[in-house]
MIGU-698460 format. One record per residue: y, z, x of N, C-alpha, C in turn; residue in three letters. Coordinates in steps of 0.1 Angstrom, whole numbers, plus 5000, padded with zeros to 4 digits. Example, Ala and Ser with C-alpha at 12.3 -4.5 7.8 and 13.67 -1.06 7.14 Angstrom:
# residues 2
494350785132495550785123496750785132ALA/497850715128498950715137500050795129SER/
This chain:
# residues 461
504651934496504251804501505351744508MET/506451754506507551694515507551764530LYS/507551894526507351964542506251924549LEU/505151894541504051874551504051744555VAL/504551644551504851514558505951494565ILE/506951584565507951604575507451694587GLY/506551764588505951844596505151724605LEU/504251644597503351554603504251444612LEU/505251414605506351294614506651354625CYS/507151484627507451554637506351554649LEU/505251594643503951614652503751454661SER/503651344649503551224653504851184665LEU/506151214661507151184672506951244685GLY/506351374685506051434700505151374704ALA/504351294700503051234707503351084705ALA/504551014710504450874708503850794718GLU/503150704712502350604721502650474721VAL/502850414735503150284736502350184727VAL/502850054724502249954721501249894728LYS/500449804723499549744731500149664742GLU/499749634751500349554762500049384758ALA/500549284762500249144761499149104772ASP/497949084766497449024779497548864783ALA/498248814774498548684779499948664788LYS/500848754785502048774795501448834808ALA/500448924810499948954820499248834828LEU/498448734822497748634827499148524833ALA/500248504824501048444831501748504844SER/502148614843502748654854501948624867ILE/500548694868499648694878499448544883VAL/499448444873498948324874499948254885SER/501448294881502648244887502348304901PHE/502648414904502448514916501448464925LEU/500248434919498948404930498948254927ALA/499848184926499748014927499547984939SER/499147864942499347824957500647774963ASP/501547754954503047714955503747814961ALA/503347974960503848074968503148114980LEU/502348044984501548054998501048175002GLU/500748274991500148384996501248504999GLY/502248464997503448574996503348675011ARG/503348595022503548675034504748735036ASP/505248825045506048905048506448885063THR/507748805064508548735055508048585053PRO/508548545042508148385040509048315028SER/509148195025509748145016509248215002ALA/507548195002506948224988506948364984GLY/507448444994507748574990509048604984LEU/510048524990511448524984511348494969THR/510748354967510448314954509848414945ILE/509148484950508448584942509148694937ALA/510048744949511248834945512148804936SER/512548664933513548614923512848624910GLU/511348564911510748574897510848714891TYR/510348794898510048954896511449004888ILE/512548994898513849014893514348954880ALA/513748834877514248754862513148824851SER/511948864858511148944845511649074843GLU/512249154852512949264851513949264842PHE/514849154842515949124834515649104819ARG/514449014818513848964805513549084797ARG/512949194803512249304796513549434794VAL/514749394800515849484798516049574807GLY/515949574822516149664831517449614839LEU/517949704843519049694854518349644868GLU/518549534872517849464882518649454895ASP/518149484908518949454921517949434932SER/518349374944517449374955518049484965PHE/517049524972517149614983516849524999GLN/518049485003517349395014517249455029THR/516149445036515849485049515949395060ALA/516849425070517049325081515849385091LYS/515349245096514249285104514149165116MET/513449215123513049125135511449075135SER/511348945134509948895137509448865147LEU/508548925154507948925168506548845168ARG/506348745174505348675177504648695189LYS/503348695191502648715203502948605210VAL/502848635222502948535236501648515241ASN/500748445237499348385241499448335256ARG/500448295262500548255277500148365289GLN/499448355295499148445308498148575304GLY/497548545293496748655287495548695297PHE/495748835302494448875311494049005307GLU/493049025305492249175300490849185302VAL/490449265315489349315316489049445317SER/487649465318487249615319486049615328PHE/486149725336484949765347484449885345THR/483449915348482650015349482150065366ASP/482549965371482449995387481349915390GLY/480449895383479349765390479349655381ALA/480049645371480149535361481549505356LYS/482149375356483449355349483249235340THR/483749275329483949215316485249155312VAL/485549035312487048985306486848945291ALA/487948955285488048905273488448805270LEU/487948695263488348545264489448555253PRO/490448485256491948465251491548445236VAL/490648345235490348245223489648355214ASP/489248485217488548555208489148695205THR/490448675209491248825211492348805199ALA/492448925194493848935184494649045190LEU/495849045188496649165195498149195186TRP/498449295187499849295180500849295186SER/502149235179503049145190503849275195ALA/504549275206505149375210505549365224GLY/506049475232506549455245505449405256ALA/505949355266505149325277504249445283MET/502849425286501949515291501449465306VAL/501449555313501249515327500349665334GLU/498949655332498249765338497049705346LEU/497049785358495949755369495149875371SER/493849835368493149975370493150105363GLY/493750065349494150195344493050275337ALA/493250405337492150475329491850465316ALA/490650475311490350445296489750575290VAL/490050595278489750725270488950645259LYS/487650695256487150625247486850745232LYS/487150705219487150785211486250725200LEU/485650785187485250735176486550725165THR/486150645156487050645144487050795138ALA/485850885137486150985133486951095141ALA/486951075152487451155162488851145162GLU/489351005155490650965155491351015147LEU/490751055134491151115120491451245124ARG/490751315133490851445134491551485148ASP/492351395155492651415166493551515169LEU/492951605181493851725183494351715199ALA/494251575205494651585220496051595221LEU/496551655232498051645233498351525244THR/497351475249497551365261496251275262GLU/496751135262495451045264495650955278VAL/494950865280494650775290495650655286GLU/496050555293496950455288496250365281PRO/494850355281493950265275493250335265VAL/493050325253492050395244491150315237VAL/490050315239489050245230488650305220VAL/488450235207488050335194486950275189ILE/486150335188484750245182484750285167GLU/484150175160483750205144482750255143GLY/482550235127483150185119484450265115PRO/485550185110486550205105486850285092GLY/487950275086488250305072489750355071GLY/490050405060491150455053491550585062PRO/492850615063493250715068493550725084GLY/493450595089493050595106494650595111MET/495650525105496950505109497850645116GLN/497750735109498150895117497650895129PRO/496550875133496050885143496350805154GLY/496550655149497250555158498550585163TRP/499150625153500750675157500750795166MET/499650915164499751005174499450965188LYS/498150865190497950815202499350755206LEU/500050675203501350615209502150715213SER/502450825203503250945209502851005221GLN/501751035223501051095238500851035248ILE/501050875247500850825259500250705261GLY/499250685247498350535249499750435250ALA/499050315257499850205257499250075251LYS/497750085250497049975245495850055237VAL/495450015224494450055217493549955214ILE/492449965219491349865218490449895206VAL/490249815195489449835185487649765187LEU/486949855186485449795188484649825176VAL/484149725169483449755156484549805146GLY/485749785144486549775134487249655130ILE/486649585121487249435116488449455110PRO/489649505116490949525111491549375115MET/492249345104493149245106494549255115PRO/494349175126495749225133496549105135LEU/497549095127498448955125499148935138ALA/499348815142499748795153501348775154GLN/502048855145503148875146503349025139GLN/504849085145504949235139506349225135THR/506749305123508049335120508549445125ILE/509749445129510449525135511749585126GLU/512349695123513549725116514449745123PHE/515749725120517049735132516949915132GLU/516649975120516850125123515750185126ASP/514650145131513650195138513250155151GLN/512850255162512350215175511250115174PRO/511350025187510149925187508850005189ARG/507749985182506650035186506050045202PRO/505450155207505350155220503750155225ASN/502950095214501650085217501149945212VAL/500149895218499449755215498249755210LEU/497849695198496749705191495849595198MET/494649605199493949485204492449495201LEU/491949395197490249365193489949225197ARG/488649205199487949065204486749065195THR/486648965195485448885185484348845194ALA/484448875207483348845218482348955218ASP/481048935213480049015210479549085224LYS/479549005236478949045247480149165253ASP/481449115252482449205256482149335247ALA/482349335235482249455224480849545229GLU/479849485233478649545235478849635248ALA/479549565258479849655271480649755269PHE/481649735261482749835259482049965251LEU/480949935241480250045234479350125243LYS/478950025254477650115261478250175275ALA/479350135280479950205292480450325289SER/480150445297480850555294482250585302ALA/482250505315483450555323483950405325SER/485250385322485950225323487350265328LEU/487550125336489050115341489449985334LYS/490649975334491249825326492349765332ALA/492249635333493549555338493849475326THR/495149475323495849445311496949345314ILE/497249205311498549155313498449065303LYS/499649105292499749065282501549045279ILE/501948915278503348875279504048945266GLY/505348955266506648995256506448885245GLU/506448965233506548865222507748825221ALA/507848705212509148635210509648705197SER/510948675196511748755185512548665178SER/512548655163513348615155513948705141LYS/515048675139515848755130515348705113ALA/514848825107514548775093514948885085GLU/514448855070514948965062513548985051GLU/513849065039512749085030513449165020ALA/512749165008514049244998512749354988ARG/512849434986512349534975512949474961ASN/512249474952512949434939513249574931VAL/513949594924514349714919514749684904ILE/514349744895514649774881514849894876GLY/515849924870516050074863516050064849ILE/515150154842515650204827516250314827LEU/517350324823518350464823517650554811ARG/517450684816516750794807517650794796GLY/517350874786518250884772518651044773SER/518051124779518551284780519751294789ASP/520851334784521851354795521751454808PRO/520851564803520651634813519451594825LYS/518751494818517351444829517551324832LEU/518551244826518651094833518851074847LYS/519351174854519551164868518151184876ASP/517051214870515951244877515251114872GLU/514251064881513650924884512150944883TYR/511350884877509950874878509850704885VAL/509250694893509150564901507650504897LEU/507850374890506550284887506550164899LEU/505750174906505850074921504549994922THR/504849894928503649804933503949714944ALA/503149674953503449574964503249434958HIS/504349324960504149214958503849104970TYR/503549154982503049064992501749064994ASP/501448954999499948945003499848875016HIS/498648825021498348775037498948625039LEU/499248565030499948425032498748315035GLY/499048235043498348115049497648145062VAL/496748095063495648105075495447965080ARG/496447915086496247755092494747715095PRO/494347825104493147785113491947765100ASN/491947825092490947835081490647705076ASP/489247675075488747545068489147545054ALA/489247415047489447405033490847495029GLY/490347565016491547635012492047735022ASP/493447735025493847815035494847935029LYS/495047925015495748015009495248145006VAL/495548265010495248405003496248414992TYR/495648414981496448404969496848544963ASN/495748664966496248774964496548814948GLY/495848764940496048794926495648914923ALA/494549004925494349104920494949214929ASN/495249194942495749244952497249184958ASP/498149194950498249294941499449224930ASN/499249074929499949044919499549104904ALA/498449144903498049234893498849354889SER/499349424900500149564900501249544894GLY/501849424900503049364899503449354882VAL/502249264877502449234864502149364855ALA/501549454858501549594852502649684851SER/503649664860504649724861505649654853ILE/505749524852506349444842506249484830ILE/505049454826504549484812504849614808GLU/504449724815504749834812506349904811SER/507249824819508649844817508749794802ALA/508349684797508649634783508049764775ARG/506949804775506349914765507450064767LEU/507450094777508250224780509550184772ILE/510150074775511750084773511750084757ALA/510850074748510950104735510850234730GLU/510450314739510350434735511450544740LEU/512250474749513550544754512950704760LYS/512550714774512050844776513250934782PRO/513151054781514251124786514851094800LYS/513851094810514051064823514250914827ARG/515050894836515050734840513650684848SER/513550574850512350494851512750404861VAL/512450404874512850294884511450214886MET/511550084886510249994887510449914901PHE/509649934910509849864923508849794927VAL/509049644931508349574939508449594953ALA/507349614961507749634976507049534985PHE/507949474992507549385003506649455014PHE/505849385020504949435033504249525034GLY/503449585023502349675022501349655031GLU/500949485028499849465038500249465054GLU/501449485057501649505070502249635076ARG/501749735066501849885073502849955063GLY/503049905048503649985038505449975042LEU/505549855045506949835050508049855041LEU/507949805029508849815019508749965013GLY/507750005010507950165008508550255016SER/508250235028508850315038510350285039ARG/510450165040512050135039513050205031TYR/512350215017512950255005513150395008LEU/512050475012512150635018513150635026VAL/513350565039514550575046516050555042ARG/515950465032517150435025517150425010HIS/517050565007516950594992518250534983PRO/517850484973519050434964519550514955ILE/518550644953518850764948518450874957VAL/519150994957518451094964517251124964PRO/516251144975515051184974514651274963LEU/515351404963515051524954515251494939LYS/515751374937515651324922514651254919GLN/513551224928512351144923511651244921MET/511151234907510151334902508751304906VAL/508551164906506951114909506850994910ALA/505850934920505750784922504250764918ASN/504250694908502950654904502650454909VAL/502050454919501950334926500550244920ASN/500850134917499550034914499149934924LEU/497849934922496949874931495849794921GLU/495649674923494249614918493949654903GLN/494949624893494649664881493849564873THR/493649444876493049334872491649324870GLY/490749324884489649294883488649394879ARG/487549384874486649514870485349484878THR/485249384884483849374893483749444905ASP/483849564906484049644915482449604925SER/482849654940481549644947480549714944SER/480849814937479849934932479549894917GLU/479849814911479249754898480649754889GLY/480349724876481349684867482649814864PRO/483749804865484449914861485449894850ASN/484749914838485549844828485849974818VAL/487249974812487850084804487850214813GLY/488450214824488650324831489650304842MET/490450404849491350404858491050514870LEU/491250464882491050584893492550634899ASN/492450764904493750794907493350864921LEU/494150794933494050874946494451004945THR/493851104955494451224956494551304941GLY/493551304935493451314922493951454917TYR/493651554924493951674922495251724931HIS/496051604938496751684949497951724940PHE/498451644929499651664919499251684905THR/500151714896499951744884500351624875THR/500051494883500251354878499051344869ILE/497851394872496751344868496651394850HIS/497351514851497351584835497951474827LYS/498951414829499651324822498651214820HIS/497951144831497351044830496151034820MET/495851174820494351224816494851214800GLU/496051274795496551264783496851104777ASP/497251034787497750904782496150834780ALA/495250864787493850814786493350844773GLY/493350964769493050994754494050954744LYS/494950894745495950824734495650714734ALA/495250644745494850484748493750454748THR/492650554746491350524746490650454761ASP/491450524773490850484786490350604792LEU/489250584800488650694809489650684821LYS/490050824825490650854835489850914846ILE/489350874856488250914864488850954878VAL/488051064886488251074901487051014908LYS/487450914915485950874923485650974935HIS/484951044935484551184944484551114958GLU/484050994961483950964978485350894979LYS/486350824972487250744977488550804972PHE/488550894963490050944957490851004969SER/490451094976491251164987491451075002ASP/490251005005490750925015491550825016PRO/491750735002492450664999494050684994TYR/494150794996495650844992496750815003PHE/495950785014496850745027496750585027GLN/496050505019496050385021496850285012ALA/497950315005499050244999500150314999SER/501050234989502750274994502950404988ASP/502250464979502250614978502150704987ASN/501650645000501550725012502850745019ALA/503750675016505250665020506150785015ALA/505850835002506550914997505851044996PHE/504751064999504251195000504651275012ALA/504851205024505451285037506551375035PRO/507651285024508951365023509051415009VAL/507851475006507751564994507651524980GLY/508051404977507551314964506251314960VAL/505951394950504651374943504251254939PRO/502851184945502851044941501151014942SER/500650934939499450864935499350704935THR/498350664938498050524935497050494924THR/497150434914496150414905495950274904VAL/494450254902493550134903492650124894SER/491850024892490649964885489549994892VAL/489849914906488649904917489149964928THR/488350024941488750044954488249924962TYR/487249864960486649734967486049644954ALA/486349514958485649404950485549294957PHE/484549224953484049094965485049014972PRO/486048994965486848884975488048964979ASP/487949094983488949174987489449105002TYR/490949075002491549035014490848905016HIS/490348825007489848665010490448605001GLN/490148455004490848354997490348314982LYS/489248404978488748394967489448504957GLY/490748574962491148674950492248564943ASP/491748514934492348414926492648464909GLU/493548414905494048474890493248434881TRP/492148344882491048304869490248444871GLU/489848514879488848614881489248734876LYS/490448734871491048884864490448904849ILE/490049004846489649034831490949114824ASP/491548994818492949054814492949124801TYR/491849124793491749194782491549344788ALA/490849374796490949514803492049554810ASN/492549454816493749474822495049504812MET/495049454802495849514791495849634786ALA/494549684787494249834782494349924792LYS/494249884804494849954815496249984816VAL/497049864815498249864819499049944804THR/498349944794498750034783498750184788ARG/497750214794497350364798498750394806ALA/498750314818499650354829500950354822ILE/501650244813502850274806502750404797ALA/501850444793501850564784501850704795GLN/501250694805501350814814502650814820GLY/503050694824504750684830505550764820THR/505250714807506350754800506350924795PHE/504950964795504851094794505251174805LEU/505151124818505951194830507551184829ILE/508051084824509251084825510051164811ALA/509251184801509551244790509151404793ASP/508351454800507951604799508851674800ALA/509151794795510351914802510051954818PRO/508851964821508852014834508551864843GLU/508851914855508551824866507251794874ARG/506751704880505351704884505551784895ILE/504551864902504451954912503151904923VAL/503351954934502251954942501052054938TRP/500052034941498752144939498752244948ASN/499052354945499152484958498152524962ALA/496952494954495652544958494752424965GLU/495352324968494752234975495152214989GLU/494552234999494852265013495352135019PRO/495152015014495351895019496851845017LYS/497451935008498951905002499851995011THR/499552065020500552175026501452105032LYS/501351995039502651945045503351895034ALA/503151835023503751765012504751885005PHE/503851985003504452094997505652155003ARG/505352155018506452205025507752085026GLU/507251975024508451865023509351895013ALA/508651905000509051914987510152044986ALA/509752154994510352254992511952235002ALA/511552165013512852125019514052035007LYS/513251935001514351864994514551954982LEU/514352064978514852134967515152264970HIS/
């Protein structure tokens, strides 16, 4: 009988399960980060700085070694003086009214009678061109996965990219880092319906564009990092990264009434989940180290995660996996209720899903692949900064789209904290299993979409 009990204890010990997450603690964290006092946590802003200090204090509370990674940057704001943009098809000329135009902050642009190349958003994603005209008009609808195409256009000669039917928010300021060259392409769109209709209907266009150089101001922002050291002498120098971005869209002064974009689900919820996960994982003492990171600037183009990849605090080859969190709080998906379940982007791109599936079984939560969104959304959050350098990654979320996404209504009271506690427990369990497993996470060699990531991983190792 003693032998049977001993074997049972060994079996239970080999399948340790984290405790239940604290729904009240999650609500407390989200309600502070998403309060009006932090003014939407724009990058950079005083609210973002306060949020970083708060997150660091929470990391200390749960027993992590906390630190900041500070990024020096220039904040460039658009110059709206002297704006002149018009298009002609030879028979008709249409000017874009400055009060309906949004564009990215950058260098001065002066083009007269410049040739225009028209593309659809679908063509942009599969871009095979080696050169383009100075002005590129891209007709929507848009969607995830377009950013690589924009970057390619800038590399092969585009000076201005005009978005038509793509309601992408173009902030009137741009962040540039000291260690990166200034972007050489300007993004532009207009809310003028007549101008958009003309651009859609015209096959052959010429453009005249005069936009002044943006102003520049020195700023900084911080990634918040907490480390739980591994318990195994041989594996403690390998790291599993559990991450989430803590920034949002800030304040829109021209909005009527409420002006604060609080970003409770996107993504104060993800930050709360990594803090609570840290508390749960620490009790089990995983073999590998776990690095918990709250990123700045995801909403401005994955700025914080890309900065960490360019300036890693441990060698990239020691990063076993990145499990990134987005929108872990709300269950009112635009497709219907998402209760008791988690989605993974790039579900079969790596072996991460196997550990998450085991975690789901241990915590009674469904781990699912969204057949429509799983692969396209792989490039839509901070995990996408790690994949190109070879680090296996995914983003975990409850919903892909919800009614208040990027709207002022994304407030802390709308989150389902009971479900969020179950979700956070499953995330903590999955992260623990990855950190405690004898084998490392690997890219799926049978998935063609991972080819570049596998090649990058081979270079690392």
